[in-house]
C-alpha positions, 0 to 999 in steps of 0.5 A, a space after each residue: 122032418 114032417 114030424 118036427 114040422 108038426 111039433 112046431 105047428 102044435 107049439 105055434 097053435 098053443 101060442 097062437 092066441 097070444 100071437 093073434 092078440 098082439 096082431 089084433 092090437 097092431 091092426 093086423 087081424 080083423 077082430 070079427 074074422 080071426 077065427 077063420 084062421 082056425 077054420 072055426 067060422 060059421 060059413 058053410 059051403 055045399 057047392 064044389 068050389 074053385 079055390 085060389 090062394 095068394 098070401 097078400 096084396 101082390 099075389 092077389 092083384 096078380 090073380 084078380 084078372 084070372 078070378 074075374 075070367 072064371 066068374 064069367 064062366 057059367 060052369 063055375 058056380 063058386 070061387 073061394 079066394 083066401 089070403 093071409 093079410 088084412 090089406 089083401 082082404 081090403 082089396 078083395 072087398 072092393 071087387 064086384 064079385 058075384 061068385 067069389 067069397 073071401 076067407 083067411 087062409 087057415 093055419 097049416 095044422 093037420 086037423 085045421 086043414 081037414 076042417 077047412 077042406 070039409 067046409 069048402 069042398 074045393 074041386 081044385 086048389 090053385 096056389 100063387 107064387 111061393 105058397 107051399 104048405 106041407 100039411 095042406 098039400 098032404 090033405 089035398 093030395 089024399 083027397 085027390 084034389 088037384 094042386 096047381 102052382 100058378 105064377 110059381 116063384 122059388 128064389 135061390 135062397 128058398 131053393 137052398 133052404 129046401 135043398 137041405 131037406 131033400 126027402 121032405 122037399 120031394 114029398 111036398 113038391 111031388 104032390 103038385 099036379 102042375 106048376 106054372 113057373 113065372 121064370 126059367 130059374 124057378 122052372 129049374 128049381 121046381 124040377 130039382 125039388 121034385 115037381 113032376 109036371 111043369 109048364 113054363 108060360 111066363 110071368 102073369 104080372 105081364 098081364 094088365 091088372 084091373 083098372 084102378 079101384 078109385 075113379 076120382 079124377 086126380 089129374 086136375 091136381 097136377 096141372 103144370 107140374 112135373 110129376 115123378 113117381 116112386 112106386 112100391 118103396 120100402 123102408 129107407 128108400 123114401 128118405 133117398 127119394 126125399 133127398 133126390 127131390 131136394 136136389 132136383 127141386 133146385 132146377 125143377 121148380 114145378 116138381 112134385 114127387 108122388 111116393 106110393 109105399 109098398 106097405 101103407 101102414 108105414 105112411 106116418 113114419 114116412 111122412 115124419 122122416 120126410 118132414 125132418 128133411 124140411 119137405 112139405 108133405 101131404 097124404 092121399 087120405 087127407 082129401 086135400 089138393 096139394 098146394 102149389 109149394 107141396 113137395 111130396 104126396 104120400 099115397 096111403 091107399 091101396 089100388 090107386 097106383 095106376 092113377 098116379 103112374 099115369 101122371 108121370 113119364 118116369 118112375 122109380 120102382 122100390 125094393 131095389 136099392 135095399 136088399 129086398 129083391 125088387 118090386 114089379 115094374 110092369 104097371 109103371 111100364 104099362 102106364 108109359 113110364 121109363 123105369 129107374 131101379 136099384 141093382 137088387 132085383 132078383 125077384 124080377 130079373 127076367 122082367 128087368 132084362 126084357 125092359 133093358 132090351 126094350 131100352 125103357 129102364 136104367 139101373 141106378 146106384 145112388 142119388 147122383 145117378 138117379 138125378 142123371 137119369 131124371 134129367 134125361 128122361 123126365 120128359 120121356 115120350 110114352 111109346 105106344 108100340 112098347 106098351 103094346 108089346 108088353 100088352 100082347 105078351 101079357 095077353 098070351 101068358 094070361 090065356 095060356 094060364 087060363 087054359 091050363 087051369 081049365 084042363 083040371 076043371 
């Protein structure tokens, strides 16, 4: 199977200039940095490095506090943080890092992986979530560089796919030095796929992420308004939220809905769809204060979610009505929100179960049910006790993850 994987890799490499060109045109690559994916950039490193890799914004936001903790460690001289998307790169650029360098993750092709490892000389390699790369894992293993899977996540669908290639899967997963799964389901799957050392600590997403990147005071824009946040929304969910707003506005005249899409590159399409519903819409980057009759504010920036969630008492968490598996609800909870969500939450089943136990979430199937929850919870009183319980759990998970990584330094 590894032979076929490498054949596909060679085919991809041949086609990659065309793929890169298309991505450059669509704004998904940086024209002065795409060579990093071939490990052909001019950067060189002569210091042993701690290497973290997360695919995109969600994974990077999860491990930023971990990286900041190691930045404070005097024994750590250099940290490499890789990701695969321009949106994650923009988040990293805004951090005040002193020891950490960002690079784009290289293509998973043997000689490219070798070049990358020779260049960066990682002491350990820490992969986030579900980042499993056969060739990179093989090269790390041969060089005796520990591989840590942090906040690991394997879905049922992913497990079933790997299970069809048992020898191939075992060959890859057995190379992981230690896996720290984010839920018990993943722990079971990793064990069956061949990981030899697994320690279940919990989901790092329980730990409070960084303070919002933006320090602009936005509270003044929403005086005397009832604020409803729809966070991490996906395609079609914004239309549902728009229709919900129209329905609610008949009773709540001072309502303003803030939509924070999961992918801000969709913002213009979202705005057009909402305007087709005869809604008055403004986007965050316009710099304008929402008018008194504004219906929807679309947040087309990254890193400001906490700012807006702090304004609301009730939030809808996206990716849960469409067949995506849900998005992380914990930032909304930390900001004191009651959470409503759809039924498709496989990505965060254990977290939503915990929120249900705390009585701070409701599942909704349609606009009618969303309206009922809104009417009951829009003036929800933020519970400091429940927020503290989430905070304490997150702090414990964070400390134990740091300890496990330090064991390999």
